[in-house]
N, C-alpha and C positions, 0 to 999 in steps of 0.2 A: 133874310128871308125874301125880301122884295127882289133882290138880285137873282135868286134861284127861280122865282116865278117868271122874271123877265127872260132868263135863259130858256126855261121850259117852253114859254110861249114862242120864242124864236125858233126853237127846235121843232115844235109842232107845225108852225107855219112853213118851215123849210120842207118838212115831210109832206105837207099838204100840197105845196107848189110842185114838188117832185112827182107826187102822185098824179097831179093834173097833167103834167107833161107826158107821163107814161100813158095816161088815158088818151091823150090827144094822138099818140102814136098807135093806138089800137091794141095795147097790151094790158095785162092785169097788174095793177100796182102792187098788190100783196105778193104776187109771184116774183115781181122784179125786186122787191125789198128782200125777199127770202134769198134770192140769188146773189144780191149784193152782200148780204151778211155771210153767205156761204163762201163767196169769193174772198172775203177778208178773214174769216175765222173758221172755215169749214174743216180744215185738217192742219197738221203741223206745218206743212209746206206753205199753206196760205197764211198762217199766222206769222211765220218767219218772213214771208214776203211783205206782209203789212208792216211789220216792225222795221224791216230794212228801208222801206220808203218813208215811214213815219218819222224815224229818228232825225234825219237831216232837216226835215221840215220843222220839227219841234225846236231844234237847236237854232235855226234861223229865226223862228218866231221869238224865241227867248232873247236873241241878240237884238231883234227889232224893238222889243218891249224895253230892254235896258237902254238902248240909244234914244228912243222917244221919251222915256221918263227923264233922261238926262238933258233933254232939250236939244238933241242933235238929230238932224234929219239924215237918215241913212238910206239913200236911194239905191245902193249897190248890193242889196242883200242877196239877190239871185246869183250874181257873180261870185259873191263870197261863198254861197252854197256849193257852186261848182268847184271852186278852189278847195274848199273843205273836203269835198268828196274825193278830189284828185289826191290830195295829200294823205287823207286817212286811208285810202286804198293802198297806197304804197307803204304806209306805216304798218297796216295790217299784214301785208305780205312779209315785211321784215320780221314782225313779231311771230307770226304763225310758222314761217319757214325757218326761223332762227338762223337766218343767213347774215352775212356781213353787209356792210354798206355798199359794197361793189354790186350786189344784187339789185340794190335800189337804182343805180345808174344804168344798169342794163336795160331796164324797162322805161327809161325816160324817153 
């Protein structure tokens, strides 16, 4: 329960700091928050885009947690994310198009 309260306070402080920054720019914080949520979850395309950008970040975060818990410092996570994106893109092309491995090498 204590952990949930800590995360809740951290989230509220983050929202408060973001609202302060929006106010300093002369805009309305509630309108900005509404637009942020609409941009992420407003329709099917926005939800798909959010998932597309969220998935690699979650996988890299999970890899970081595993390596840090194992006592290994992994400083190359951003490069691993780019490599993962590169390889998964071509794997997706192969699976969706149901093409042979030759198709993979055409786009290298």
